[in-house]
C-alpha positions in Angstrom: 28.6 76.5 127.7 29.8 78.5 130.7 27.7 79.0 133.8 27.2 82.7 133.1 25.9 81.9 129.6 23.3 79.4 131.0 22.3 81.9 133.6 21.8 84.7 131.0 19.8 82.4 128.8 17.7 81.3 131.8 16.9 84.9 132.6 16.0 85.6 129.0 13.7 82.6 128.9 12.0 83.6 132.2 11.4 87.1 130.9 9.8 85.7 127.7 7.5 83.5 129.7 6.6 86.3 132.1 5.8 88.6 129.2 3.7 86.0 127.4 1.7 85.1 130.6 1.0 88.6 131.8 1.0 90.6 128.6 2.4 93.6 130.4 4.4 96.1 128.3 7.1 96.4 131.0 7.9 92.7 130.8 7.9 92.8 127.0 10.3 95.8 127.1 12.4 93.9 129.6 12.5 90.9 127.3 13.5 93.0 124.3 16.2 94.7 126.4 17.7 91.4 127.5 17.5 90.1 123.9 19.4 93.1 122.7 22.0 92.8 125.4 22.5 89.1 124.6 22.7 89.6 120.9 25.1 92.5 121.3 27.3 90.6 123.7 27.5 87.6 121.4 28.3 89.8 118.4 31.0 91.6 120.4 32.6 88.4 121.5 32.5 87.0 117.9 34.0 90.2 116.4 36.8 90.1 118.9 38.3 87.0 117.3 37.7 88.1 113.7 40.3 89.9 111.6 43.0 89.0 114.0 46.2 87.5 112.7 48.8 85.7 114.9 52.3 84.9 113.7 54.9 82.8 115.5 58.5 82.7 114.3 60.8 80.0 115.5 64.5 81.0 115.4 65.6 77.4 114.8 63.7 74.1 114.7 66.5 72.3 116.7 68.0 72.9 120.0 69.9 70.9 122.6 69.6 70.0 126.2 71.1 72.9 128.2 70.3 75.4 125.5 67.4 77.6 124.6 64.3 77.4 122.3 63.4 80.8 121.1 60.2 82.1 119.6 58.7 85.4 118.7 54.9 86.0 118.6 53.0 88.9 117.0 49.3 89.5 117.1 47.8 92.1 114.7 44.3 93.6 114.9 43.4 94.1 111.2 40.0 95.8 111.9 39.1 99.3 113.0 37.3 98.1 116.1 39.5 97.7 119.2 39.8 94.3 120.9 39.0 94.5 124.6 40.9 91.3 125.4 42.4 88.3 123.6 43.7 85.2 125.2 46.3 83.3 123.1 46.6 79.7 124.4 49.4 77.5 123.2 49.2 73.7 123.0 52.9 72.9 122.4 54.4 69.7 123.8 57.8 71.1 124.6 58.4 70.8 128.4 58.5 74.1 130.2 57.3 76.0 127.1 54.7 78.6 128.2 54.1 81.2 125.5 50.4 81.7 126.3 49.5 85.3 126.8 46.5 87.6 127.4 46.5 90.7 125.2 44.3 93.6 126.5 43.2 96.8 124.9 44.4 96.1 121.4 43.4 99.2 119.3 42.4 99.2 115.7 45.2 98.3 113.3 47.6 97.9 116.2 50.0 95.0 116.8 51.6 93.5 119.9 54.6 91.2 120.0 56.5 89.2 122.7 59.5 87.0 122.8 59.7 83.6 124.5 62.9 81.8 125.5 62.5 78.3 126.9 65.3 76.3 128.5 65.5 72.8 127.0 66.1 70.2 129.7 64.6 67.1 128.1 65.7 65.6 124.7 63.0 64.4 122.3 60.8 65.3 119.3 58.1 67.8 120.1 55.4 70.0 118.5 55.1 73.8 118.7 51.4 74.7 118.4 48.6 74.6 117.6 47.1 77.8 119.1 43.7 78.8 120.3 42.4 82.4 120.2 39.8 83.1 122.9 37.8 86.2 123.7 34.5 87.3 125.2 32.1 90.2 125.8 32.5 92.9 128.5 29.8 91.3 130.6 31.4 87.9 130.6 28.3 86.2 129.2 29.7 84.6 126.0 33.1 83.2 125.1 34.2 82.6 121.5 37.2 80.4 120.5 39.1 80.3 117.2 41.6 77.5 116.5 44.8 78.1 114.6 45.9 74.6 113.7 49.4 75.4 112.3 52.2 73.4 114.0 55.9 73.2 113.8 58.1 70.2 114.6 60.9 70.8 117.1 63.8 68.5 118.0 65.9 68.7 121.2 69.2 67.0 120.8 70.8 65.2 123.8 73.6 67.0 125.6 77.2 66.8 124.4 80.0 66.9 127.0 83.7 67.2 126.4 85.6 63.9 126.5 89.3 64.0 127.3 90.6 60.7 128.8 88.7 58.1 126.8 91.0 55.5 125.2 90.0 53.3 122.4 91.6 50.0 121.3 92.5 50.2 117.6 91.9 47.5 115.1 94.4 46.4 112.5 93.8 45.6 108.9 94.7 42.1 107.5 98.4 41.8 106.9 99.1 45.0 108.9 98.1 47.2 106.0 95.6 50.0 106.9 93.2 51.1 104.2 93.5 54.6 102.9 90.8 56.7 101.3 90.8 60.1 99.4 89.0 62.8 101.2 88.0 66.5 100.7 89.2 67.2 104.3 92.6 68.7 104.9 94.7 66.1 106.7 98.4 65.6 107.4 98.6 63.0 104.7 99.0 64.2 101.1 98.3 61.6 98.5 99.2 63.4 95.3 98.8 66.6 93.3 96.6 67.5 90.4 95.7 70.5 88.4 93.6 73.3 89.9 89.9 73.3 89.1 87.4 76.1 89.9 86.2 75.8 93.4 89.5 74.4 94.9 90.6 76.3 98.0 93.8 78.4 97.6 95.3 76.9 100.7 95.6 73.6 98.9 97.9 75.0 96.2 101.2 73.2 96.0 103.6 76.0 95.0 106.6 73.9 94.2 104.7 71.8 91.7 103.1 75.0 90.4 106.5 76.6 89.8 107.8 73.4 88.2 104.9 72.8 85.8 103.9 76.4 85.1 100.3 75.5 86.0 98.4 75.8 89.3 98.6 72.5 91.1 96.7 71.5 94.2 97.2 68.8 96.9 94.9 65.9 97.3 94.6 64.4 100.8 93.8 61.0 102.2 92.3 59.9 105.5 94.4 58.7 108.3 94.8 54.9 108.4 92.3 54.5 111.3 89.6 52.0 111.9 85.8 52.7 111.7 84.1 53.1 115.1 80.6 51.7 115.9 78.5 52.9 118.8 76.1 50.1 119.8 73.4 51.0 122.4 71.3 48.6 124.4 67.7 49.9 124.6 66.2 46.7 126.1 63.7 48.0 128.7 64.3 45.0 131.0 67.6 46.5 132.1 66.9 50.2 132.2 65.9 52.0 135.3 65.0 55.6 136.4 64.4 57.6 139.5 61.6 60.2 140.1 62.7 63.6 138.9 61.4 67.1 138.8 62.9 69.9 136.7 64.9 72.5 138.7 62.9 75.5 139.8 64.8 77.9 137.5 63.5 75.9 134.5 59.9 76.9 135.3 60.8 80.6 135.4 63.3 80.4 132.5 61.0 82.4 130.3 61.3 85.4 132.6 65.1 85.4 132.7 66.5 88.4 131.0 68.9 86.6 128.6 70.6 84.8 131.5 71.6 81.2 131.0 70.6 79.1 134.1 73.3 77.3 136.1 74.2 73.8 134.8 72.4 70.9 136.2 72.9 67.2 136.1 71.4 64.7 133.8 67.9 63.3 134.4 68.4 60.2 136.7 67.7 57.5 134.2 70.0 55.0 132.7 68.9 55.8 129.1 69.7 59.4 129.6 73.3 58.6 130.7 73.7 56.1 127.9 72.5 58.5 125.3 74.6 61.4 126.7 77.7 59.2 126.6 77.0 58.1 123.0 76.4 61.7 121.9 79.6 62.9 123.6 81.7 60.2 122.1 80.2 60.8 118.7 81.2 64.5 118.9 84.6 63.6 120.2 85.5 61.1 117.5 84.0 63.1 114.6 86.0 66.1 115.7 89.0 63.9 115.2 87.7 63.1 111.7 87.1 59.5 112.5 84.5 57.4 110.7 81.7 56.7 113.1 78.5 54.7 112.9 75.6 53.9 115.2 73.5 50.8 115.9 70.4 50.4 118.1 67.5 48.0 117.9 64.3 49.9 118.7 61.7 47.5 117.4 63.5 47.7 114.1 67.2 47.8 113.1 68.3 51.4 113.5 71.7 51.8 111.8 73.7 54.8 110.6 76.6 53.8 108.4 80.1 55.1 109.3 80.8 58.6 108.0 82.6 61.7 108.9 81.8 65.4 109.5 79.2 67.7 111.0 76.4 66.2 108.9 77.1 62.7 110.4 77.0 64.1 113.9 73.6 65.7 113.2 72.2 62.4 111.9 73.4 60.6 115.0 72.0 63.2 117.4 68.6 63.0 115.6 68.4 59.3 116.3 69.7 59.7 119.9 67.2 62.5 120.6 64.2 60.1 120.4 65.8 56.9 121.7 63.9 55.3 124.5 63.8 51.9 126.2 61.7 49.4 124.3 60.0 46.2 125.4 60.5 43.0 123.5 63.6 43.9 121.5 66.4 41.3 121.0 68.8 40.9 123.9 72.0 42.9 123.7 74.1 39.8 123.2 72.0 38.8 120.2 72.4 42.4 118.8 76.1 42.2 119.1 76.3 38.7 117.7 74.1 39.7 114.7 76.0 42.9 113.9 79.4 41.4 114.6 79.1 39.3 111.5 79.2 42.5 109.4 82.3 43.9 111.2 85.8 43.3 110.0 89.2 43.7 111.5 89.2 47.4 110.6 86.3 48.1 112.9 86.2 49.1 116.6 83.0 48.6 118.6 81.9 50.6 121.7 79.1 48.8 123.5 76.9 50.8 125.9 74.5 48.9 128.1 73.0 48.8 131.6 72.6 45.0 131.3 74.3 42.7 133.9 73.8 39.6 131.7 77.2 38.0 131.2 76.3 36.8 127.7 77.1 40.1 126.0 80.5 40.1 127.6 81.2 36.6 126.1 80.1 37.9 122.7 82.6 40.7 122.9 85.3 38.1 123.7 84.4 36.1 120.6 84.5 39.2 118.5 87.9 40.0 119.7 89.1 36.6 118.6 87.9 37.5 115.2 89.9 40.7 115.3 87.1 43.1 116.2 88.3 45.1 119.2 85.7 46.4 121.7 85.3 48.8 124.5 82.4 48.5 127.0 80.6 51.3 128.8 78.4 49.9 131.6 75.6 52.1 132.9 75.3 51.2 136.6 71.6 50.6 136.9 71.9 49.8 140.6 72.7 53.4 141.2 69.3 54.3 139.6 67.3 51.9 141.8 67.7 48.6 140.0 68.2 45.6 142.3 71.1 43.9 140.5 74.6 45.1 141.1 76.8 46.2 138.1 79.9 44.6 139.7 78.6 41.3 138.2 79.1 42.3 134.6 82.1 44.4 135.4 83.9 41.4 136.7 82.9 39.4 133.6 84.3 42.1 131.3 87.4 42.4 133.3 88.0 38.6 133.2 87.7 38.7 129.4 90.1 41.7 129.2 87.5 44.0 127.7 88.4 47.7 128.5 85.4 49.0 130.5 84.1 52.3 131.8 81.3 52.7 134.3 78.6 55.4 134.4 77.1 56.0 137.8 74.3 58.4 138.8 75.7 61.8 139.6 78.9 61.3 137.7 79.9 63.7 134.9 80.4 62.1 131.5 83.9 63.4 131.2 85.0 62.0 134.6 83.3 58.6 134.0 84.9 58.1 130.6 88.4 59.2 131.8 89.3 56.2 134.0 89.0 52.5 133.3 86.9 50.7 135.9 88.1 47.7 137.9 86.0 45.2 139.8 85.9 45.4 143.6 
């Protein structure tokens, strides 16, 4: 209980003892008055949280770093009695999300609503809710709480940056023949024509064949003869590093901004954040080119997304990347590459992203290249994040084995870092 409640109950008990000991009418009347005040105060506080409905509406259950999470709240007084004050306290886990509010003087059958916009600066899976409704009596003696346990999951995707200068070594099929597959996408490669069926787009109609046969004929397309791309991320906690970081000041007051998007800010200074941002940006880049893309990461279990194309594939990859964190006790990156390399053929291209300076994973990439699996390495320079080992060690090893390598250093933009091949110094 609150201090005021204990004090009021103490006064009530003293008045009762005094009345019983003296038998005076004045003290009995005082006791009755205090009892009535306490009962009325408790009833007032209890009624304040009854017949009150609270609704929260989330515009979307997904957002992205650098974008907004938007919610609308509405509290309705469904009784005839006014509510002196109501405190709505939110227990969401989304960083920087502060929708808690105090509503005062809510009349009978009235409603009050407010709109919250939260700037998302950290990826991850979060929870919106639950809520606690709190109120009290005018004298401040009693406080009554009511829990609203409803929660909503909320996912914040990692940021996606444009990639312009990244070059990828292409694999070749055995015998120089590249596999071709039929697709529902419109590509420059037309495989054949067939009769029109309901649901076919009119822009696929082949008018010459239609005129020749007298029936509507549509074109069927095939995918470009390009190799599958695999993104492989190293989440071994032994090699990852991070620096202390506080969110920019505008994030804390983002809810008060009148629809204004805050100025862009850099990534959180952690190797995992740079690795994930690079993977997300490359995934968006290659899927926009209608390439088949897959993802591999060992996070205590084998996390794998088979190669596919399209917006749905990008969402699946971003969902995994949103919750990816360094893990203790996972297999070393060279073992991951060696294990997964057995399932890759000459029509696969591998992009390895790691902060590790262990030369073993560079040697595995060399062995995979001998088998026809071409690789590109992205080294996250952990020494720029406070790690003691210099990334030049692994860079020299990759360069010696002619593995195209890019380096991500703290403070670099993803586009600039992935635009120029790194060279050892």
